[in-house]
N, C-alpha and C positions, 0 to 999 in steps of 0.2 A: 650329359645326356643330349641326344640329338633332338632337334626341333621336330614336332609332328608334321608329317607331310600334309600339304593342302588336300582337302577331300576331292577325290575324283570318283564318280559313279558312272555306270553305263547301263543302257537298256539294249539287249541283244536278241531281238526276235528273229525267227526263221520266216522268210517270206513265202509261206505256203498257203496263205489265206488272209482273211481280214484281221484287224487288231482285236484279238480276243479280250473280253472284259477282264479276265485274270491278268493278261499281259498289260492291259491299260493300267491296272492297279500297280503292277510291278514297276512300270514306267513312272507312275506318279510318285511312288515311294522313293525311287532313285532321284527323281527331279526335286522333290521336297527336301530330301536330305542334303543334296548338293547346294540348293538355294539357301537353306537354313545356315549352312556353314561357309557361305561365300565361295563354294567350290565350283567344280566343273561337272557338267552332265553330258555324257557322250552317247552317241547312237551308232550301234554297229549292226549291220544286217548280216546274219549268219546264213549266207547263201552258198555254202559248200555243197549242199545236196542239189546238184544241177538238174536232176530229173524233176524235183518237186518245186524248186524256186522259180518264181515268175516275176517279171517287172510289174505286172498288174498288182500282185500281192504286196510288193514293196511300196507301190503308190498308195494302196489301201492303208498300210501301216502309217505312212507319212501323213495321209489325210486324217486318219483317226487321231494322231498326235497333235496335228494342227488344230483340229476341232477342240480338243481338250486343253489347248493352250500350253502344251508341254514342249517348250522350245529347247532344242539341244545346242550345245556349244560346238563350233567347228563343223567340218564337213561330215557327211554320213560316211562311215567306213564299211567297205565291203570285205567280208572275211575271205571270199574266194580270191580276191585280188592279191591277198597276202600269202598265198600258198607257198611261194618260194621261201619266204621267211620262216614259215612253220617247218618246212623240210630242213632248212639250214640248222635249226635247233636240234632236230632229230639226229642230223649228221654230227653235230658237236658232241652229243651224248654218246654216239657210237664211237667217235674218236677217243673220248675220255674213258671208254670201257664201262659206261653207265647204262648202255643199251647194247643190244646184240642183234646179229642177223639170224633169223629163224627160218629154216628151210622146210619145216614140217608142212605136209600137204593137208588139205581139208579132210581127206580120208583118214590120214594118220591121227589127226586131232579127234575125229569122231570115234575112231577105234579106241583111243586112249580113254575117252569119256565113258564109252560102253563098258570097257573092262573095269574102270573105277566104280561104276554103278553096280556091276555084278559083285564086286568085292566089298561093297558098302563103304567105299572110300570117297573123299572129296573129288568132285568132277572138275575142280579148278585145274586148268591145263598147266602142266609142268614141262616146259620144252627141254629136250635133250641137248639143244644147241646153245643153252645159256652159257655154259663154260667150255664149249668146244674150242679146240685149237683151230685158228683161222686156216691153217694148212689143210685141214680136213674138209673145208667148205666146198661143196660141189658147185659146178657151173649151172645153177638152176635159180628159178625165181625165189625171192625171199621177202619176208616182212621184217620191219625193224621193231623189236620189242624193248620196253624199258625193263631194267632189272629191279623188280619190286623187292623191298626189304622182306626177308623170310621170317624174321622173329621180331619180338617186341610188339609195340602198339603204335597206332597213329591216333592222335587226339585232334579232333576238329573243334576248335574253340569258336563257338557260334554265339553271336550277340543275342539271338532269340532262343535257340534250343539249348543253350548251355554247352558244357563239354560233352562231346559225343566220341566215345572211344571205339575204335575198330581194331581187331587183332590183325597184325600184318600177314599172318598165314591165311587170311581170308582174301588177300589181294593177289590178283594174277599179274603176270608180266604183260601189261597192257600193250597192244599194238600201237605204235606211233605212226609208222608209214606202211601203207598197203603195198602189195606186191608190184603195183604199177607206179610206186614212188609217191603217190598222193598222200597228204597228211590226213589223219582222222580228226574228227570233231573235237575230241577231248584234248588233243595236243593244240589245235588251233585256238581254242578258248583260252588256254593258259598263256600261250605266247602273246595273243592279242591283249589280254588283260594286263600282262606285264609291260608290254611295249607302250600301251596307252596310259600307263601309270595309275591304273585303277587301284584305289585304296580300300574300297568297300564293295563286295559283291553281294548285291541285294537281289534275291531271286526266290522262286517258289521252293518249298521244302521237298518237292519231288526231285530236286537236284542234290539233296543232302549227301546221298551215297557217292555221287560224283566227286564231292570235295576231297575225299580220302585219296581217290585215284589221281586227281589233279595235283594234290599236294606232293605226290611222288616226283612230278616234273619240276615243281617249284624247288623242292629240296635238292634234286639232282643238279639243277642249274645254279643253285646257291642264291635264288631270288627271294625277296620278301614275300611272305604269304599275305594276301589281303585279309581284311576283317570279313569273316563269313556272316551273312545275315540271311538265314533261310526262313522265309515267311510262310505261314500256313496257307493252304489252298482255299479257294472259295467254293462253298457247297450250295446246293439248291435248298429251298425251304424244307425238303424232306431229309436233309442231312447227307445226301449223296453228292458226289463230285458234280459240279455244275456242268450240264450238258444241254443239248438242243431240246430235250423234253421239258426243260425248265423255262423255255422261251428264248428270247434273243440272246445271242452270244457275242455279237460284234459291236464295237463302240459306235460304228456309223449307224447301226440300227437304232440306237438310242437317240442319235441326232435326228434321224428321220421320224422318230416317235414324238419329237418336239420337246425333249428335255433340254434345259439350258446347260451349257458346259460347266458353269460354276456349281450348279446343283449336282451334276455328275461327279465333279472333282471332290466336293464335300462328301458325297455318299461313298465314293470309292476309298477316300482317306479313312472313313469310319469302318470300312470292312477290314477288320484285323488290327486296327490301331485306335487308340483312344487317348483323350486328354481329359482326365476327370470324367465328369458327366456331360461334357459339352457334346451336343449333337449337331447344332447349326453353328458354322463358323465361316469366316471370310477367307479368301486366299492368303491375305496378309497374316491372319492369325495362324493358319495352317503352316505357313513358312516359318513363323516365329516359334511355334510349339513343337513341330515334328521332331521326334527323337526315336532312337531304337528301343528305349526302355518301354515305350508305350505300345509296342507290338506284342500281341498275345500269342500264345502257343497253339491254341485250338483253332480249327477251321472256322472261317466266318460264314454266315448264312446270308445269301442274297435275298433281300426282302423288297419287293416292288413298291409296297405301301410306304416304306420309309423313304425310298428314293423319291416318290411322288410328293411326300410331305416336305422334304428338304428342297425339292425343285420349286414348289410353290412359294416357300419362304424366300428363295433366291430371286424368283421373278418379282415378288412384291417389293423387295429391297433394291432391285437393280436400277441403275441409271436409265432413264427413258430412252435416250439416244443410243446407248449401248444395246439395249433390249431390241430396239428397232433394227439395228444392224444384224443382230443374231437371228431375228425373225426373217429378215431378207435371205440370210444364208440357209435357214431351215427350209424356206420355200424352194430355193434353188436345189438343195439336196434331195428334196422329195419330187422334183420335177414339176412342181405346181406353177401356175401362172404368177409372174412377178406383179407386185402392186404397181398401179399407175401412180404418177406423182400426186394426184389429188387424193388418192386413197392413202398414200404414204403420209401426206400432211395431216389428213384426218385422223389416222391411227396415232400419230404423234400427239395430237391434241387430246385424243381419248385415253391415252396411255395411263394417266393417273387413276382413271375410273375403271379400267378393265384389267389392270395387272394384279389387283388384290384378289386373292383366293383362286387364281388360275394356276393349276399345277403343271400345265404343259402349254406349248405355243398353240396347238389346235384349240384348247379351251379358251385361251386368251383371244384368239381370232374369232371364235364363236361369240364371245361377249362383245367383240368390236363389230359384229355384223352390221349394226345400225349405221356405222359411219363408212363401212366398206361397200354397202349396197347403194344402188342409185335409184332415183325416181324413174318410173313409179314403183313404189315398194310393194312387192307381192307378198301378202301375209301367208304363213304356213297354215296348215289345217287347224291347229289349236288357236292361233291368233284370229283366224277368220271368224270363229264363233264369238269372239269379243266384239266384232264389228257388225252387230245386228242393226236393224232399222232404228231402234231407240238410241243406241250408242252413236250412230252416225248423226242423228239429230242433235244429240248433246254436243258433239264435236263442232257442228255448224254454229251452235250458239256460243261455244267457247272461243272460236277463232277471233272474233272482233275484240274480245277482252285482251288478247295477247298482242294486238297490233301497236298498242301505245305504252305497254308496261315497260319499266326499266328492266333491261335483260341481265339481272343478277339473281342469284339463288333465292335470297330472302323475298324479293319482289314477286318472283314466279310462284314461290310457295304460298305467299299471301293471296295472290290472285286465284290460284287453283283451289285453295281451301275455301275462299269466299264463294267461288263459283259452285263448289260442291254443296255448300250450305244452302245456296239459293235454289239448288235442285232437290233440296231435302235429302241429301245423301252424304256419305263420307268420301274422302278423297280416294280411299282404297277402291271404291267402285268405279272411279274415273280412270284409275291406273291401267286396267286391262285394255280398254279401247285405246288409250294413249300409247301403250307399248306396241299394240298391233299396228297403229297408224305410223309411229315413228320408226319401228324396227321390223315389223312384220313377224314378230316373235312374241310368245307369251312370257318367256323368261329373258330379261334384259338387265343392264345396269339401271340405276335409279332414273326415273322419268326426268327429273330435274337435271341430272348429269347429262343425259342425252340432249336435252333442249339447249343447254349451255354449249355443248360441243358442236351441235348442228348449227346453232345461231338462229336468229329470229326468222330470216327469210326462208331458210330450208325447212324449219319447223312448221311454219305456217303453210308452206306449199304441201308438205306431207299430210298435214291435218285436212287441208282442202281436198287433196286426192282421195283420202280415206272417206271423208264425208260424202263425196260424190259417188 
């Protein structure tokens, strides 16, 4: 028995727009499967449609994959650049009598279909040129068609959908080369997958019907058929195919909304695949666990609340320095002003106190406002109300108490609680004016956390500003 071939998967998007969220999930599944098995993950740009393919769209796909951390092996392959090879395979099949030249015009094909409809017969085109003697061939334009099997059945053995059987009399003699000699997409895909050594074709189940037609080429060439893995599509919350009416569709839009890449990977992996009841998992766990058995047959539903929840967990558990880097990339992606070095240092110091319970980077940066803003701190409308005359008087009395205290959490808590008691009030009453003075906001991280991050000098300066 021969050794199983090393796993090779591929992601093959058409460069006609952004990296669609469904495409991103397909890329992720291919990447996870290859990484799990120590295999190879290839990227092929299916740019044969020259009218719709653009370099900008190719860049958008590459940027989306880079953001998601889906690194591919080897160079990016252009399908268009391989057109001569695709045509070569069609000519091989022609020479072996497994394909034929068809001289039927578009008008003749239309007339055939009209007559078939009128007689209630199948409109599947049956070319009179299939078995014609080459001596009868006219000097006229022709397409090259494959000779589809006329009887029996084709069985697509699919790792997700199970065995799908198609009667061969439902298959037409598919065109391989157009009249201008250019190869069609269906031929190009098969030749590329074979030449790239692809062992598992993991793609959306909207391609399931293509598999039977593509198998005709594999069989005619005597090539190994890859393992088919047709995954269910992603639907919106209303159960309909995911579209613009459900919100953002491009991977880069989610980067601009401030979701961390790890949260997005975790969420996309859970769309249509599961590992027991695990919702939150790390990249390492996903690579270790991912298998084809865990892919479900029904469409997955996109749920923004679940994405937010997972993103929050990933932000909370992330390494602070890595988080800082990703926030820098997020600001660049949105065209926002980059952080100054002092703000960057401050954010790093504040990170342990602001990353808890932030579901997105905008939420995290909002919590970190106290360290990113500069003196004099301008309180917003709500915070201004906490800085009335009485409160400002209290801050004036408090400031001397903080000039000599040891600057750690326990000492600060003791001083502030004692001070509140001396004013015949609870610390909670002090918190509002302190938040307003230190951050200019009514909702902030803990007062003690802010004081520790700001340090004694800055804290006292802000309290003096507010009291004045």
